[in-house]
C-alpha positions in Angstrom: 12.3 -9.2 -22.2 11.5 -7.4 -25.4 11.4 -4.3 -26.2 8.2 -2.9 -24.8 8.0 -5.4 -21.7 12.3 -4.0 -20.6 10.8 -0.1 -21.0 8.1 -1.1 -19.2 9.9 -2.9 -16.0 11.8 0.3 -16.1 9.0 2.8 -15.7 7.9 0.3 -13.1 11.3 0.4 -11.3 11.7 4.4 -11.2 8.1 4.9 -10.0 8.8 1.8 -7.0 11.8 3.6 -5.7 10.5 7.1 -6.4 7.3 6.1 -3.6 9.7 4.6 -1.5 12.5 7.1 -1.1 9.1 9.8 -0.7 8.1 7.6 2.6 12.3 7.5 3.6 11.9 3.7 3.3 14.7 1.2 2.8 15.0 -1.5 0.8 14.4 -3.9 3.8 11.3 -1.8 5.0 9.8 -2.0 1.3 10.3 -5.6 1.4 8.7 -6.5 4.7 5.9 -4.2 4.0 5.2 -5.9 0.7 6.1 -9.5 1.6 8.6 -9.8 -0.8 12.4 -10.3 -0.4 14.6 -7.9 -0.8 16.2 -9.1 -3.5 12.9 -8.6 -5.1 12.7 -5.3 -4.7 16.4 -4.3 -5.7 15.3 -6.2 -9.3 12.3 -4.1 -9.7 14.0 -1.1 -8.8 16.6 -1.8 -11.3 14.4 -2.7 -14.1 15.9 -6.1 -14.3 12.9 -8.5 -13.0 9.8 -8.5 -15.2 7.4 -9.5 -11.5 4.4 -11.1 -11.7 0.9 -9.0 -10.9 0.9 -10.4 -7.8 4.4 -8.7 -7.0 3.1 -5.6 -8.3 -0.2 -5.6 -6.3 2.0 -6.4 -3.2 4.5 -3.5 -4.2 1.8 -1.0 -5.1 -0.5 -1.9 -1.9 2.7 -1.5 0.6 3.4 1.7 -0.9 -0.3 2.7 -0.6 -0.5 3.9 -4.6 -2.5 1.2 -6.2 -1.8 -1.3 -9.4 -2.3 1.7 -11.9 0.0 4.3 -10.4 3.3 2.0 -10.6 2.6 2.1 -14.8 1.4 5.9 -15.3 3.2 9.2 -15.0 2.6 10.9 -11.5 0.8 13.5 -12.6 -2.6 12.6 -14.8 -4.6 15.2 -15.9 -8.5 15.2 -15.5 -9.3 13.4 -18.2 -6.6 10.9 -19.1 -6.7 8.6 -22.8 -5.1 5.4 -23.3 -5.1 5.3 -26.7 -5.0 1.5 -28.4 -2.0 -0.4 -28.1 -0.9 1.6 -25.2 -2.1 -0.3 -21.8 0.1 -2.1 -20.0 1.0 -5.5 -20.5 1.4 -7.2 -17.0 0.8 -10.3 -18.1 1.8 -12.6 -20.8 0.7 -16.6 -21.1 2.9 -19.5 -22.4 0.9 -19.2 -25.7 0.8 -15.6 -25.7 -2.4 -14.8 -24.1 -1.9 -11.0 -21.9 -3.1 -9.1 -19.5 -3.3 -5.7 -20.8 -3.6 -2.6 -17.9 -5.4 -0.2 -20.0 -6.7 2.5 -17.1 -6.9 3.2 -13.8 -7.8 5.3 -11.1 -5.9 7.0 -8.0 -5.8 5.8 -4.4 -7.7 5.4 -1.8 -10.7 3.9 -4.0 -8.8 2.4 -7.4 -10.5 1.2 -9.9 -8.6 -0.8 -12.6 -9.7 -1.7 -16.0 -7.9 -4.9 -18.0 -8.0 -6.1 -21.5 -7.4 -9.6 -21.2 -6.6 -12.5 -24.0 -6.6 -16.2 -22.9 -5.4 -18.6 -25.9 -6.6 -22.3 -25.6 -5.1 -23.9 -22.3 -4.3 -20.9 -20.5 -4.7 -20.4 -17.2 -4.1 -16.7 -15.1 -4.2 -18.0 -11.2 -4.5 -15.0 -9.0 -3.6 -14.8 -4.9 -6.6 -13.5 -3.1 -6.1 -9.3 -3.3 -6.9 -7.3 -0.3 -9.9 -7.1 1.7 -12.9 -6.0 0.0 -11.7 -6.3 -3.5 -14.6 -6.6 -6.2 -14.0 -7.9 -9.9 -16.4 -7.2 -12.8 -16.0 -9.7 -15.8 -17.3 -9.7 -19.4 -16.6 -12.2 -21.9 -16.1 -11.0 -26.0 -14.9 -13.3 -27.4 -14.3 -17.4 -26.4 -15.0 -19.2 -23.5 -13.8 -18.4 -19.7 -13.9 -20.9 -16.8 -14.0 -18.3 -13.7 -12.5 -20.2 -10.3 -13.3 -17.9 -7.0 -12.5 -19.8 -4.1 -13.9 -23.3 -4.6 -16.5 -22.2 -7.1 -16.5 -22.7 -11.1 -18.5 -20.8 -13.5 -18.7 -20.9 -17.0 -18.9 -18.1 -19.2 -19.8 -17.4 -22.5 -19.6 -14.8 -25.4 -21.9 -11.6 -23.4 -21.9 -13.4 -20.3 -20.7 -11.3 -17.1 -20.1 -11.7 -13.6 -19.3 -9.8 -10.5 -17.7 -11.4 -7.4 -15.6 -10.6 -4.3 -11.6 -11.2 -5.6 -10.0 -10.8 -1.8 -10.0 -15.1 -2.0 -7.3 -16.7 -4.6 -9.2 -16.7 -7.9 -8.6 -17.6 -11.4 -9.5 -17.3 -15.3 -9.2 -20.3 -17.5 -9.6 -21.1 -21.1 -10.7 -24.5 -21.6 -12.1 -23.8 -25.2 -10.4 -24.5 -28.4 -10.2 -20.7 -29.6 -8.9 -17.8 -28.1 -11.0 -15.7 -25.3 -11.1 -12.1 -24.7 -12.8 -10.4 -21.6 -12.8 -7.0 -20.2 -12.0 -6.6 -16.4 -12.5 -4.4 -14.2 -11.0 -4.5 -10.4 -12.4 -2.3 -7.6 -10.1 -2.2 -4.3 -11.1 0.4 -1.5 -9.0 2.2 0.7 -5.9 1.9 -0.6 -3.1 3.4 1.3 -5.4 3.5 4.8 -3.2 1.3 6.5 0.3 1.8 4.6 0.9 5.7 6.2 2.9 4.7 8.9 6.3 2.8 8.7 6.6 -0.9 8.6 7.8 -2.3 12.1 10.8 -4.1 12.9 9.7 -6.4 15.1 
């Protein structure tokens, strides 16, 4: 991992551990609630893993805090400014594209604002988010092919789309120029189902 990625992994790991311990959950309980392996939880907490966005979503949903809370300090002022270059790069493509979480709100209704760059040929595939999650996307440069379930739509500069993302979806750059787009994700009711300890069935 490069230094900035390694530093982010440590920040995320410390926050996951803090939230888990605040709930008095064991590693196994968090792993069960999130649907990930115990080894993954250990690696994340130690900052030894560079987890996928999907894994981070599973962990943040299980903890009931929302994804932005894992990459920001626990206490945020009423107005939180994220300067250019300060966002959390949570996805890196094989050709150098990036998915950067630039801002977000606290639960229960979490809104995430992302700045995405996909280089030619790159694709980000996302598993279904929790029920009721919606996204807004606007293309700033290049073109993006959005896949939602069995639907596919091509978006060019200035085009925007709203869609339900509680189904598998993907963003792909099938063109020959880099594509950049803004993405807003609305996830309602985060933490509503995580107030109780995971069962031991």
